[in-house]
C-alpha positions as CSV (number, residue, x, y, z in Angstrom):
1,X,91.9,-46.3,50.6
2,X,89.1,-46.3,53.2
3,X,86.7,-49.0,54.1
4,X,83.7,-46.9,52.8
5,X,85.3,-46.7,49.3
6,X,85.8,-50.5,49.2
7,X,82.2,-51.1,50.6
8,X,80.6,-48.9,47.9
9,X,82.7,-50.5,45.2
10,X,81.7,-54.1,46.2
11,X,78.1,-53.2,47.0
12,X,77.8,-51.5,43.6
13,X,79.2,-54.6,41.9
14,X,76.7,-56.8,43.7
15,X,73.8,-54.5,42.8
16,X,74.8,-54.6,39.2
17,X,74.9,-58.4,39.1
18,X,71.6,-58.8,41.0
19,X,70.0,-56.0,38.9
20,X,71.0,-57.6,35.6
21,X,69.7,-61.0,36.7
22,X,66.3,-59.5,37.7
23,X,66.1,-57.5,34.5
24,X,66.8,-60.6,32.3
25,X,64.4,-62.8,34.4
26,X,61.5,-60.4,34.4
27,X,61.9,-59.3,30.8
28,X,62.2,-62.9,29.6
29,X,59.0,-63.9,31.4
30,X,57.1,-61.0,30.0
31,X,58.3,-61.9,26.5
32,X,57.3,-65.5,27.0
33,X,53.8,-64.4,28.1
34,X,53.6,-62.5,24.8
35,X,54.3,-65.7,22.8
36,X,57.8,-64.7,21.7
37,X,60.0,-67.8,21.1
38,X,62.8,-68.7,23.5
39,X,65.3,-68.4,20.7
40,X,64.4,-64.8,20.0
41,X,64.3,-64.1,23.8
42,X,67.9,-65.4,24.1
43,X,69.1,-63.5,21.1
44,X,67.7,-60.2,22.2
45,X,66.5,-59.8,25.8
46,X,69.1,-62.1,27.5
47,X,72.0,-60.8,25.3
48,X,71.2,-57.2,26.0
49,X,70.5,-58.0,29.7
50,X,74.0,-59.5,30.2
51,X,75.5,-56.3,28.7
52,X,73.3,-54.0,30.9
53,X,76.0,-53.7,33.7
54,X,78.4,-52.4,31.1
55,X,75.8,-50.0,29.7
56,X,74.8,-48.6,33.2
57,X,78.5,-48.1,34.2
58,X,79.6,-46.5,30.9
59,X,76.6,-44.1,30.7
60,X,77.1,-43.1,34.3
61,X,80.8,-42.6,33.9
62,X,80.4,-40.6,30.7
63,X,77.8,-38.3,32.1
64,X,80.0,-37.7,35.2
65,X,82.9,-36.7,33.0
66,X,84.9,-39.9,33.5
67,X,85.2,-41.0,29.9
68,X,88.3,-43.1,30.6
69,X,86.2,-45.4,32.8
70,X,83.5,-45.6,30.1
71,X,85.9,-46.5,27.3
72,X,88.0,-48.8,29.6
73,X,84.9,-50.6,30.7
74,X,83.9,-51.5,27.1
75,X,87.4,-52.3,25.8
76,X,88.3,-54.2,29.0
77,X,85.1,-56.2,29.0
78,X,85.6,-57.3,25.4
79,X,89.2,-58.4,26.2
80,X,88.1,-60.1,29.4
81,X,85.2,-61.9,27.5
82,X,87.5,-63.3,24.8
83,X,90.7,-64.1,26.6
84,X,89.5,-65.0,30.1
85,X,85.9,-66.2,29.8
86,X,86.2,-68.0,26.4
87,X,89.6,-69.3,27.5
88,X,88.3,-70.6,30.8
89,X,85.2,-72.2,29.2
90,X,87.4,-73.9,26.5
91,X,89.8,-75.1,29.2
92,X,86.8,-76.8,31.0
93,X,85.7,-78.6,27.8
94,X,86.4,-78.0,24.1
95,X,83.9,-75.6,22.6
96,X,82.0,-75.9,19.4
97,X,80.7,-73.1,17.2
98,X,77.9,-73.1,14.7
99,X,78.4,-72.2,11.0
100,X,76.4,-69.1,11.5
101,X,78.8,-68.0,14.2
102,X,81.8,-68.4,11.9
103,X,80.1,-66.9,8.8
104,X,78.1,-64.0,10.4
105,X,78.7,-63.2,14.1
106,X,82.5,-63.4,14.4
107,X,83.0,-61.3,11.2
108,X,80.5,-58.8,12.6
109,X,82.4,-58.7,15.9
110,X,85.6,-58.0,14.0
111,X,83.9,-55.4,11.8
112,X,82.3,-53.4,14.6
113,X,85.7,-53.5,16.5
114,X,87.4,-52.0,13.5
115,X,84.6,-49.4,13.2
116,X,85.1,-48.5,16.8
117,X,88.8,-48.0,16.3
118,X,88.2,-45.8,13.2
119,X,85.7,-43.7,15.1
120,X,88.1,-43.2,17.9
121,X,91.1,-42.2,15.8
122,X,90.4,-38.5,16.3
123,X,90.3,-38.9,20.1
124,X,86.5,-38.9,20.5
125,X,83.5,-41.0,19.5
126,X,81.0,-38.2,18.6
127,X,77.2,-38.2,19.1
128,X,76.8,-38.8,15.3
129,X,79.1,-41.8,15.4
130,X,77.3,-43.0,18.5
131,X,74.0,-42.8,16.6
132,X,75.6,-44.9,13.8
133,X,76.7,-47.6,16.4
134,X,73.2,-47.5,18.0
135,X,71.5,-47.9,14.6
136,X,73.8,-50.8,14.0
137,X,72.7,-52.4,17.2
138,X,69.0,-52.3,16.1
139,X,69.8,-53.5,12.6
140,X,71.9,-56.4,14.0
141,X,69.2,-57.3,16.5
142,X,66.5,-57.1,13.9
143,X,68.4,-59.4,11.6
144,X,68.9,-62.0,14.4
145,X,65.2,-61.9,15.0
146,X,64.6,-62.4,11.3
147,X,67.0,-65.4,11.2
148,X,65.4,-66.9,14.3
149,X,61.9,-66.8,12.8
150,X,63.1,-67.9,9.4
151,X,64.9,-71.0,10.7
152,X,62.4,-72.0,13.4
153,X,59.1,-70.6,12.3
154,X,56.1,-70.5,14.6
155,X,54.5,-74.0,14.9
156,X,51.0,-74.8,16.0
157,X,52.5,-76.6,19.0
158,X,54.4,-73.4,20.0
159,X,51.3,-71.2,19.6
160,X,49.3,-73.6,21.7
161,X,51.9,-73.8,24.4
162,X,52.2,-70.0,24.8
163,X,48.5,-69.3,24.4
164,X,47.9,-71.7,27.3
165,X,50.4,-69.8,29.4
166,X,48.9,-66.5,28.5
167,X,45.4,-67.8,29.4
168,X,46.6,-68.8,32.9
169,X,48.8,-65.8,33.6
170,X,46.8,-63.5,35.8
171,X,47.2,-59.8,36.2
172,X,49.4,-60.6,39.3
173,X,51.9,-62.5,37.1
174,X,52.2,-59.5,34.8
175,X,52.5,-57.1,37.7
176,X,55.2,-59.1,39.5
177,X,57.4,-59.5,36.4
178,X,57.0,-55.8,35.5
179,X,58.0,-54.9,39.0
180,X,61.0,-57.3,38.8
181,X,62.2,-55.7,35.6
182,X,61.8,-52.2,37.0
183,X,63.5,-53.1,40.2
184,X,66.4,-54.7,38.2
185,X,66.8,-51.5,36.2
186,X,66.8,-49.4,39.4
187,X,69.4,-51.6,41.0
188,X,71.5,-51.2,37.8
189,X,71.4,-47.5,38.1
190,X,72.2,-47.4,41.8
191,X,74.9,-50.1,41.4
192,X,76.6,-48.3,38.6
193,X,76.7,-45.1,40.6
194,X,78.3,-46.8,43.6
195,X,80.7,-48.8,41.5
196,X,81.9,-45.9,39.5
197,X,82.3,-43.6,42.5
198,X,84.1,-46.3,44.4
199,X,86.4,-47.1,41.4
200,X,87.3,-43.4,41.0
201,X,88.2,-43.1,44.7
202,X,90.2,-46.4,44.5
203,X,92.1,-45.2,41.4
204,X,93.0,-41.9,43.1
205,X,94.0,-43.6,46.4
206,X,96.2,-46.2,44.7
207,X,97.7,-43.8,42.2
208,X,96.4,-45.8,39.2
209,X,94.7,-44.2,36.2
210,X,90.9,-44.4,35.8
211,X,91.5,-46.1,32.4
212,X,93.4,-49.0,34.1
213,X,90.7,-49.4,36.7
214,X,88.1,-49.5,33.9
215,X,90.1,-52.0,31.8
216,X,90.6,-54.4,34.7
217,X,88.5,-54.3,37.9
218,X,85.3,-52.7,36.4
219,X,85.6,-54.7,33.2
220,X,85.8,-58.0,35.0
221,X,83.1,-57.1,37.5
222,X,80.5,-56.0,34.8
223,X,81.3,-59.2,32.8
224,X,80.3,-61.5,35.6
225,X,76.9,-62.3,34.0
226,X,78.8,-63.5,30.9
227,X,81.2,-65.5,33.1
228,X,78.2,-67.3,34.8
229,X,76.4,-67.9,31.5
230,X,79.4,-69.2,29.5
231,X,81.0,-71.3,32.2
232,X,77.7,-73.0,33.2
233,X,76.9,-73.6,29.5
234,X,80.3,-75.2,29.0
235,X,79.9,-77.4,32.1
236,X,76.4,-78.5,30.9
237,X,77.7,-79.3,27.4
238,X,75.9,-76.5,25.7
239,X,79.1,-75.5,24.0
240,X,77.6,-73.4,21.2
241,X,75.8,-71.2,23.7
242,X,79.1,-70.6,25.6
243,X,80.8,-69.3,22.4
244,X,77.7,-67.4,21.1
245,X,77.2,-65.6,24.4
246,X,80.8,-64.1,24.3
247,X,80.7,-63.1,20.7
248,X,77.2,-61.6,21.0
249,X,78.2,-59.8,24.2
250,X,81.2,-58.2,22.5
251,X,79.1,-57.0,19.6
252,X,76.5,-55.5,21.9
253,X,79.1,-53.9,24.0
254,X,80.4,-51.9,21.1
255,X,77.2,-51.2,19.3
256,X,74.8,-50.6,22.2
257,X,77.0,-49.7,25.2
258,X,79.5,-47.5,23.3
259,X,76.8,-46.3,20.9
260,X,74.3,-45.2,23.5
261,X,76.9,-43.8,25.8
262,X,78.3,-41.6,23.0
263,X,74.8,-40.6,21.9
264,X,73.6,-39.4,25.4
265,X,76.9,-37.4,26.0
266,X,76.8,-33.8,24.8
267,X,80.3,-33.9,23.5
268,X,80.6,-37.6,22.7
269,X,83.0,-39.9,24.6
270,X,86.7,-39.1,24.6
271,X,89.0,-42.0,23.7
272,X,92.4,-42.0,25.5
273,X,95.5,-42.1,23.3
274,X,96.8,-45.1,25.3
275,X,93.7,-47.1,24.5
276,X,94.0,-46.3,20.8
277,X,97.7,-47.3,20.7
278,X,97.4,-50.5,22.7
279,X,94.1,-51.7,24.2
280,X,91.8,-51.3,21.2
281,X,94.4,-53.0,18.9
282,X,94.5,-55.9,21.4
283,X,90.7,-56.2,21.0
284,X,91.1,-56.2,17.2
285,X,93.9,-58.8,17.4
286,X,92.1,-61.1,19.7
287,X,88.8,-60.8,17.8
288,X,90.6,-61.6,14.5
289,X,92.4,-64.6,16.2
290,X,89.0,-66.1,17.0
291,X,88.3,-66.6,13.3
292,X,91.2,-69.0,12.4
293,X,90.8,-70.8,15.7
294,X,87.1,-71.4,15.3
295,X,87.6,-72.1,11.6
296,X,89.8,-75.1,12.3
297,X,87.0,-77.7,12.8
298,X,84.6,-75.1,14.3
299,X,86.0,-75.8,17.8
300,X,88.2,-74.2,20.4
301,X,90.5,-76.9,21.9
302,X,91.5,-77.0,25.6
303,X,95.1,-75.9,24.7
304,X,93.7,-73.0,22.8
305,X,91.6,-72.0,25.8
306,X,94.7,-72.3,28.0
307,X,96.6,-70.0,25.5
308,X,93.8,-67.4,25.8
309,X,94.0,-67.5,29.6
310,X,97.7,-67.1,29.5
311,X,97.4,-64.1,27.2
312,X,94.9,-62.5,29.6
313,X,97.5,-62.9,32.4
314,X,100.2,-61.4,30.2
315,X,97.9,-58.5,29.1
316,X,97.0,-57.6,32.7
317,X,100.6,-57.9,33.8
318,X,101.7,-55.5,31.0
319,X,99.2,-52.8,31.7
320,X,100.0,-52.7,35.4
321,X,103.8,-52.8,34.7
322,X,103.3,-50.0,32.2
323,X,101.2,-47.9,34.5
324,X,103.7,-48.1,37.3
325,X,106.8,-47.8,35.1
326,X,108.3,-51.0,36.6
327,X,111.9,-51.8,35.9
328,X,111.1,-55.2,34.3
329,X,108.8,-53.5,31.7
330,X,111.5,-53.4,29.0
331,X,112.4,-57.1,29.3
332,X,108.7,-58.0,29.3
333,X,108.1,-56.0,26.0
334,X,111.2,-57.7,24.5
335,X,109.9,-61.2,25.4
336,X,106.4,-60.5,24.0
337,X,107.6,-58.9,20.8
338,X,110.5,-61.3,20.0
339,X,109.0,-64.7,21.1
340,X,105.4,-64.9,22.3
341,X,103.5,-62.9,19.7
342,X,105.5,-64.2,16.6
343,X,105.0,-67.8,17.9
344,X,101.3,-67.3,18.3
345,X,100.9,-65.8,14.8
346,X,102.8,-68.7,13.3
347,X,100.7,-71.2,15.2
348,X,97.5,-69.6,14.0
349,X,98.7,-69.5,10.4
350,X,99.7,-73.2,10.5
351,X,96.3,-74.1,12.0
352,X,94.4,-72.1,9.3
353,X,96.5,-73.6,6.5
354,X,96.0,-77.1,7.8
355,X,92.3,-76.7,8.0
356,X,92.2,-75.4,4.4
357,X,94.2,-78.4,3.2
358,X,92.0,-80.9,5.0
359,X,88.8,-79.2,3.7
360,X,90.2,-79.1,0.1
361,X,91.0,-82.8,0.2
362,X,87.5,-83.6,1.7
363,X,85.8,-81.5,-1.1
364,X,87.8,-83.4,-3.8
365,X,86.9,-86.8,-2.3
366,X,83.2,-85.9,-2.2
367,X,83.3,-85.0,-5.9
């Protein structure tokens, strides 16, 4: 693997991060000038902006005929988001989740993950299925905007605040933020090209499949905006934001990134058999595991965060052992199947049962 390959890979990753930050910053300021509430900006512009690296990479990969990277990027990013970022954030400080997250967003995340799995069973997510996913993205975003307006409204104080800002914002302010947004988009396009080209060359040089590169290195790299957002929110005590960012990002990754990527590809996006048999089921399992964990008091404890981190290490170890056919793979599979996974399932079941018993007692006492 030559220096030039590594340079373009790292440079592409940096351009993606900078481009996403510029796109979010410029778009958010333009939205604020228009009087759109900060809540709606966060639910739409910022959420889509943090998923823009995944979108740029997946679209570029698919159009270049590297569907394994496109799929691996989406699936790997969702696994990385839940196991690594959510686990790390909870390990820093216990995370809290709102009732809306439990009742709406987490079930939606599980539902779209199941839908993605069903669409991919025939080995390809077609353009029609991509259109369905993309439509789901607009419906979900529209519903979030509706909820935001319904719960917060538009007060006279809010109108006065933003009308004052609009009055003082000169043409130069508009031009600067429009240019920032366009420059951010341009950096995303260029960064995705360099990152994908570098990743393909790395995979070939190391003898590793493009799917593995997409599931690990690219997935972790394109998820760096989510890492920064959730970890900083956790440190600052904004625990609900830390959880909401991850769940929202996973929903956007499937609906918008996978949807738009399949829609713009003439033959849709091919889904590798190995992803269907292992990686996508991992996404389903981890997404489903979030529900009982969050349901137990609407929090993710530090030990649960540590458990998620440990599972990400085990997942990464498995895919590399499996890809290289390592001699210890059989023992690793036995340990996971006989001890680790059953113990985790039992623990989640006990936690869920305990939460139901406590809530049942509380409800009877209130009566």
